[in-house]
C-alpha positions, 0 to 999 in steps of 0.5 A: 501570910496563912499559918500553915503556908507560906505560898508562891505567887504566880510568876508575872508576865506581861498580858501579850498585845500587837498578836491580836491583829484584829485583821480582815477575815479573823476571828477576833474581828468578827468577835468584836464587830458583834460586841459592837453591834450588842452593844449598839442594840441592847440601848442604855446601860441603867446604872446605879452608885453601888454601896456596900454592894448594892446597886443604889438609887441616886439623884437626878439622871445623867447621860454618856454618850459616844463621841462617835455618834453623839445620838447613841446614848451608851449609859444612863447613870444616877448619880450619888448625893453628899449623904449616899457618899457619907454611907459610902465612908461608913460602910467603906471603913466597917469593910476594912476592919475585914480586908485589913486581916485578908491575907495577901494570898486571898486579896491576890486571888481576887485580883487573878480572877478579875484577870481572868474574866478580863482576859475571857468573858469580859474581853469583848465585852470590856472593849466594844465598852471602851471603843463606843463610850471612848472613842478608841479604835480596836487596838486603842482599846486592845492595850488599854482595858485589856493588856494594861488592865490585865497586866495591872491587876497581875503587877500588884499582887506581886509587887506587894509580897516583894514589899512584905517580904523587906524586914529589918536585917538585924536582930540582936541576941535575943530579939525579934525585929519585924515589920509590917506595911498597913494600910492608910489609917482612913480610906482612899478617894480615887478620881480618875479620868475618861482615857484610859480604862486601864487608869481606873484599874490603877487607881482603885487597885493599887490602894486595895491590895495592900488593904485599904478601902476606896472611894471612887468617882469614876469619869462620866466620859467612862461610865460603862466601862468603869461600871463593867469594871466594876461588876468584874471585881464584885463578881470576882469575889471582892467583900462588900465595901472595900470599892465603893463605886459613886459616879456624880457631881465631881464638885458635890462628891469630893466635897462630902469626900474630903468633909471626912476626917477619915480621909487618908489619901487621894489617887487622881489621874487629870488636869493640873489645874484640878489637882492643884485645887484639890491640894489646896483644899485639903491643905487648907484643912490640914489639922481636921484629918486624922493624918496626913493625907497622902496626895498622889496625882497623874496630870498633865503634859506637854510631851516633846519628840527631840529629833537630832540630824542624825536620826533615822528621818522617816522612822522619826516622822511615822513614831511622831506621827503615832505618839501625836495622833493615836487617839486622838492626841488625848493620852497624858503622854502624847506627843505634841510638840517637835523639835526639828534641826533646819538640815532636815526639816524639810523631809521631816515635814514632807514625811509628815504632812504625805502620812497624816493626809493617809490618816482614816478618820471615822467610826470603822475597826479599820480607821486609825482616828476617831473622835475626840472625847465629847463637844467641850473637848471638840471647842477647845480643840477647834479654837486652838486651830482657829486662832492658829489659822489667823496668827502669822507666826503659826502655819498650818501645814496639815489637818484641822477641818472638823465636823461635829454634826454626827460625832466630835470629830477634828483631822489631825493637824501640824502647826509650825511655829516660828518662836519656841515659846509660843502657846502651841509649845506650852500649852497643853491642848489634848487633841490631835494638835502638834506643833513643831519648831525647827531649829538651827542645827548649831543650837542642839545642846545646852541651849536648846535643851534650856528652851525644851525645859522651861518652855512648858510648866510639864514635865511628864514624857519625852523622847529624842532621836538620833543615831548619834551616841553623844548627842543622846547623851547630850539630850539623856543629862542635858533634859534630866528634870524635862520628862518622867519618862524618857525615850529614845529612839521611840515614841513617847507614849505606850508605858506598860507595866512592869517595862516603863513605870510612868508619871512625871514630875513638875507641873504633870504630877508627883511622879508616884509612877504606875504599876510600880513598887514606888506608888504601893508605898503611897498606900502603907503605912510601916509599923516597925514592932520589936519583940524581946525573949530574954527578962531584967531583974534590974532597973540599974544599968553598969554604969550606974553601980557605984 
């Protein structure tokens, strides 16, 4: 709050998407194609760690190659070592002294400037970096690195302003009670994934809008788009040292971070296995840290679509295809298991198979499917498909062919399993593979809900398709703890900031809901202030009098 005025932040409105079609002959497609061509011709971007606003030399360089064409090197990045991490922590804590004193409206102005840069100067360059670097088509890039990133930039200031307004409701005569939301005592460590540019934006922005400083380790699979985001924030006026950009070996950077007593929070998106390992590491030396570190994580999922016999079968099948195979199944929320009633299974599967066969795959802007992110991902997903082909309890209905001669391409695969506890129904594959199980219609209810609930360790996203209100209610209540985001007659992907705050529980994370007020609360530590305007002239109370 300024001493000269209380400022009203701009009205919060989601960034529109879908109106930009990138259709044939559209100016948007022409600009995007030009940006893609420019990026391909530019050669590898030279990326260094950024500490205290300065690009500094790191140790040995690594490369980010395009999953569309692994001969196309998009970025060469130098890696931060432990000594550079220590320097970054020192610089961040120094920058924090001024950042915490910066009024919210000044921090918000930086966010709004960054949003404008996303919308205008960097829109197509960021889309090109996300598409070529992370294997996305125009629609998937637009909803990610443009729309959702801008939404986070605009949403967090509004959420912080609302949080700051929350004050004690009572004041006794002569007393003024106040509450302030302090940043955490130390620094936040942000670890971002490859699959969404916007997730890196969320992981970094949520802590800094409320006065924290961040040590950020970006994903090697999203290095170029992450670097561009960091450059945008610098251009928008973010003070030096508030965010320290530290690409590097995950183990070395993390060990250096967790060796500082000033480590105050982990903001993580990635696999359950890695998050649990970090949790154990932090917990093993809990007495070392200045305060109890906050651990915020969004991790793995085994997300489901439950089809009821009353559903619009074509709609359910088409939305299942989108949920399973958009971005090659590499969304945290992607549908990877489907439960179909016996009475409509033939119709549902016929639609799925015929429509999946039509999906185009390649590097053209018109292609629906692209590659998986890396050779490691390619081998993992192909391994599951190969095992399925040799498993008598599994039928590969369509897809599964692969080719990594140019890029890491795998045709979307639909597996029909005979056992509901099949590994294909329980293990996260994180690729273009969906498993379907046909259930007997009469088991719809608690019997089926228990199977869905207990098959997987995760509880991230799920959906029910039905035109029967009672069936919808049964599923909504029976699967209450099976998914942190639950959809009715819609696909289990595509959560929007401010509309469907995203996150799950159990093995899927701490469910702190990206882009929500709940998330911001994890990065503040409240202080209550009581001011007394009166005086006393005696130690004793009336009850102490004889």
